[in-house]
Every structure is written in structure tokens, then in C-alpha cells.
C-alpha positions as a printed Julia matrix, in Angstrom:
255×3 Matrix{Float64}:
 -39.09  64.17  -49.06
 -41.67  61.0   -49.28
 -43.58  62.74  -46.42
 -46.89  61.96  -48.64
 -46.05  58.31  -48.86
 -45.11  58.27  -45.2
 -48.34  59.75  -44.44
 -50.16  56.83  -46.47
 -48.28  54.25  -45.01
 -49.04  55.1   -41.63
 -52.76  55.11  -42.8
 -52.42  51.49  -44.15
 -50.98  50.68  -40.66
 -53.91  52.53  -38.88
 -56.4   50.02  -41.24
 -54.08  47.0   -40.63
 -54.3   47.52  -36.8
 -58.01  47.45  -37.19
 -57.98  44.29  -39.12
 -55.49  42.53  -37.14
 -56.25  43.34  -33.67
 -60.14  42.68  -34.5
 -59.1   38.83  -35.38
 -56.56  38.68  -32.65
 -57.21  36.1   -29.9
 -60.85  35.71  -31.82
 -62.63  32.3   -31.75
 -63.64  33.35  -35.5
 -60.06  33.47  -36.44
 -59.67  31.21  -39.61
 -56.06  29.46  -39.69
 -54.67  27.21  -42.44
 -51.23  25.93  -43.5
 -49.57  26.83  -47.13
 -47.64  24.13  -48.71
 -44.34  24.95  -47.06
 -46.15  24.33  -43.63
 -46.07  27.57  -42.65
 -49.14  29.2   -40.87
 -51.57  31.97  -42.71
 -54.66  33.45  -41.16
 -57.48  35.63  -42.44
 -55.67  38.71  -40.93
 -52.78  37.91  -43.25
 -54.86  37.51  -46.44
 -57.23  40.62  -45.63
 -54.42  43.04  -44.64
 -52.55  42.34  -47.96
 -55.66  42.71  -49.99
 -56.3   45.91  -48.27
 -52.88  47.29  -48.85
 -53.14  46.1   -52.56
 -56.09  48.04  -52.92
 -54.98  51.0   -51.22
 -51.79  51.26  -53.24
 -53.77  50.83  -56.58
 -55.9   53.7   -55.73
 -53.18  56.31  -54.33
 -50.31  55.14  -56.79
 -51.55  53.29  -59.67
 -48.31  53.33  -61.38
 -46.39  51.7   -58.45
 -46.05  47.74  -57.88
 -46.9   45.6   -54.74
 -44.85  42.62  -53.6
 -46.49  40.67  -50.69
 -45.89  37.53  -48.8
 -49.32  35.91  -49.78
 -50.04  37.17  -53.09
 -46.28  37.77  -54.63
 -45.38  40.38  -57.09
 -42.78  41.46  -59.08
 -39.34  42.0   -57.37
 -37.63  43.55  -60.35
 -35.64  46.8   -59.26
 -36.86  49.5   -61.53
 -39.56  51.8   -60.59
 -41.47  52.2   -57.28
 -42.32  48.73  -55.28
 -44.13  48.58  -51.92
 -43.3   45.42  -49.88
 -45.51  44.2   -47.52
 -45.53  41.45  -44.94
 -49.07  41.69  -43.72
 -48.69  39.75  -40.45
 -44.94  38.93  -39.78
 -44.77  36.37  -37.05
 -48.02  34.87  -38.05
 -47.41  31.8   -35.87
 -47.19  33.97  -32.71
 -50.52  35.67  -34.0
 -52.42  32.32  -34.43
 -51.31  31.35  -30.87
 -52.23  34.7   -29.15
 -48.91  35.8   -28.64
 -48.32  39.62  -29.06
 -45.27  39.56  -30.7
 -46.28  40.46  -34.13
 -46.39  43.29  -36.66
 -47.47  44.49  -39.99
 -44.41  45.71  -42.23
 -44.4   47.79  -45.18
 -41.42  48.92  -47.32
 -40.94  51.54  -50.06
 -38.12  50.58  -52.47
 -37.3   52.83  -55.49
 -35.31  51.84  -58.0
 -34.02  49.06  -56.1
 -32.96  50.97  -52.96
 -35.1   50.94  -49.94
 -36.08  54.23  -48.93
 -38.75  54.01  -46.45
 -39.8   51.59  -43.82
 -42.79  51.39  -40.97
 -43.33  48.33  -38.71
 -47.01  48.35  -36.7
 -47.01  46.21  -33.89
 -50.16  47.08  -32.05
 -50.64  44.35  -29.69
 -47.23  45.62  -28.17
 -48.35  49.24  -28.55
 -45.29  49.91  -30.84
 -44.93  51.67  -34.12
 -41.64  52.16  -35.99
 -41.0   54.55  -39.15
 -37.93  55.54  -40.8
 -37.2   57.21  -44.34
 -33.82  57.8   -45.46
 -31.92  60.49  -44.38
 -34.23  61.62  -41.64
 -33.55  59.25  -38.81
 -35.8   56.6   -36.99
 -38.86  56.85  -34.69
 -40.75  54.55  -32.1
 -44.05  55.95  -31.42
 -43.11  59.1   -33.02
 -39.94  59.7   -30.64
 -36.31  59.26  -32.07
 -34.63  56.01  -31.53
 -31.0   55.04  -31.81
 -28.65  51.97  -31.38
 -26.76  51.24  -28.49
 -22.75  51.87  -28.51
 -21.74  48.58  -26.77
 -18.79  47.24  -28.28
 -17.9   44.18  -26.46
 -19.47  40.71  -26.88
 -19.3   39.86  -23.41
 -21.31  42.73  -22.51
 -23.88  42.4   -25.43
 -27.37  41.38  -25.48
 -27.95  39.19  -28.41
 -31.32  38.16  -30.07
 -31.75  35.18  -32.4
 -34.35  33.01  -34.0
 -35.22  29.57  -32.99
 -32.59  27.1   -31.75
 -33.86  24.35  -33.82
 -32.2   26.43  -36.64
 -28.77  26.62  -35.06
 -28.77  23.19  -33.96
 -29.46  21.9   -37.36
 -27.93  24.0   -39.54
 -24.85  24.91  -41.28
 -22.45  27.2   -38.98
 -24.59  26.65  -36.32
 -21.74  25.9   -33.96
 -20.08  29.25  -34.65
 -23.64  31.23  -34.06
 -24.11  28.96  -30.47
 -20.46  29.82  -29.71
 -20.95  33.82  -30.13
 -24.26  33.75  -28.39
 -22.71  31.84  -25.52
 -20.32  34.61  -24.9
 -22.87  37.16  -24.88
 -24.23  38.38  -21.42
 -27.69  37.66  -22.27
 -29.57  36.22  -25.19
 -33.47  35.85  -26.09
 -35.01  34.14  -28.72
 -37.62  36.56  -29.92
 -37.21  36.18  -33.37
 -39.16  37.63  -36.29
 -39.43  41.45  -36.75
 -39.23  42.16  -32.78
 -35.45  41.49  -32.49
 -34.11  43.65  -35.04
 -36.22  46.64  -33.86
 -35.08  46.11  -30.31
 -31.4   46.86  -31.8
 -32.83  50.18  -33.44
 -33.9   51.36  -30.35
 -31.04  50.13  -28.18
 -32.5   47.58  -26.43
 -29.93  44.9   -27.71
 -26.97  44.69  -29.68
 -27.59  42.22  -32.61
 -30.08  40.23  -33.94
 -29.2   36.92  -36.19
 -31.2   34.98  -38.69
 -30.18  32.33  -41.41
 -32.79  33.13  -44.06
 -35.15  35.88  -44.27
 -37.59  36.98  -47.67
 -37.32  40.36  -48.73
 -40.67  41.15  -47.27
 -39.37  39.82  -43.77
 -36.28  42.38  -43.72
 -37.05  45.31  -45.99
 -38.84  47.89  -43.52
 -36.74  46.59  -40.9
 -33.59  47.55  -42.62
 -34.37  50.75  -43.22
 -35.39  51.31  -39.47
 -32.23  49.88  -38.04
 -29.88  51.42  -40.5
 -31.59  54.89  -39.97
 -31.2   54.46  -36.16
 -27.39  54.26  -36.73
 -27.0   50.25  -37.08
 -25.96  48.0   -39.99
 -27.73  45.05  -41.54
 -25.87  42.74  -43.93
 -25.88  39.04  -44.75
 -23.48  37.04  -42.38
 -20.45  37.7   -44.5
 -20.72  41.29  -44.78
 -22.64  41.23  -48.24
 -25.59  43.23  -48.86
 -29.05  41.65  -48.09
 -30.72  39.7   -50.8
 -34.01  37.73  -50.79
 -33.53  34.52  -49.25
 -30.21  35.21  -47.63
 -29.22  35.59  -44.22
 -29.6   38.6   -42.04
 -27.48  39.92  -39.61
 -28.47  43.22  -37.8
 -26.31  45.17  -35.32
 -25.56  48.44  -33.79
 -22.46  48.87  -36.21
 -20.09  48.89  -33.59
 -19.88  45.2   -32.91
 -20.79  44.57  -37.09
 -17.47  43.5   -38.22
 -16.35  41.18  -35.44
 -19.81  39.46  -35.53
 -19.5   38.93  -39.43
 -15.67  37.31  -38.68
 -17.44  35.42  -36.04
 -19.9   33.97  -38.1
 -18.1   33.2   -41.21
 -15.21  31.84  -39.2
 -13.0   34.05  -40.75
């Protein structure tokens, strides 16, 4: 089921790779700041425009929600969700940790997720009920069930030093055997493939987590808000191997 859509989305990632890698680390890359001071590049806008054109041609009744051009996020019907360059700030500075994220939502349920990180040589894909893969090989979360034995990932330290609940997050991170501030998509897919036990981010938009959630959950993990509630646009995101999830919710909420 959804094999046609999966093949289509992989074709989209092939085109996104050509655009993204063609501009990456190039002197001609155009960079500007949005109103919220976040970075946007020509790669972001070109990839999203390409995705919209391809969806309109292949699935004319489907809608698209993207980071750069917005869209209708209502739950009815089929919705393609795209983040053309996740971690644009990395991309703009020549750091290879960036990706194109594509998800398909059907009547409010996230059905399919793909993550293309060409500068890392990594591509992840998952369809509900069919497991998750990295570069065509099945992946699974770890079974580590102890915080002191775990490796945790997190977004930038400034978030936790200044934000509410930062003391609980920092206490949790300090107990892990190892922590790394990879941020963006990579921390989540590292959990999905068993290279870490949890990734925490205080606020993400739907296009930031939609594809990642399908990949992680199909790899056997869990993705919720910090309080254990279902993910929502603009909410926090806790990704884990599932074994540790309830304890992490308790620790992050102070319950």
C-alpha cells in the first residue's frame, strides 16, 4: 500500500538532491533572513517549488503544506508536508547535517515519511505498517532502558538555559553517559537507527517533525510532546526508543 506514493516521493528526493547539492558550499548560494530572523536560501525555495509542481502534476487533488509557502493544514484528505531544507542554518554555513523532509498525511494520520540527507549519504523512509529503512536496509531503535547508559541528543543549549523547564532537561541530560547537540532532523533519525536513545526539542512545526515521526515510530520508537500528549504543530517533541519514554516524560514534566 502506498508504494506508488513512496516511489514518487523517492523521485522527489532525487530531484531535491540535485538542487541541494548543486548549490551546497557554492559561492553563488543566495541567503537571506526571514521576518523571524531565520535563514532561507535559494535551495529552500527552489526545492519547495519543485515539490509543489510535481505533486500538482502527479496528484492534482492532493494539497501541499511547506515551510516556505505555507498551505492548508486541515486534516481532511491527502496532504504532502515538506521541509525543503531542514537545518538551513547548517546548509548556509557549509555544515553537511541538513535534509529534505517529505511526509504524506491522510485524513489527519501521518502515513509516510522520507528524509533525504545527501551530504551525509543517508536516506530514510517509512510507510505505516511496513517498518523503516536507511539506504534500503531495515533499521530499529535500541533497547537500552537506563538513563545512565543512554546517549541523548538535543537542540542548542541556549534553548535550555533560557527556556521554561530547562533545569529538568539539563538534569536529565547530565545523567546520560553521553550527550550531543546535533539538533534538527539528525538527532531523531539517529534514535530511529539505534545510535541514541532520545532526542528532545522544545518547539517544532509540523513540517519539522512529520516525516521524522513516521520513521521513528516504524523503527519501534515513540514520538510525543514532553508531557506525553500527541505531537502538534508548534509543540515540543520527545523522540525516544520507547523503552525510556515514560520515564523521560516524567522527568521532563516534573511529575
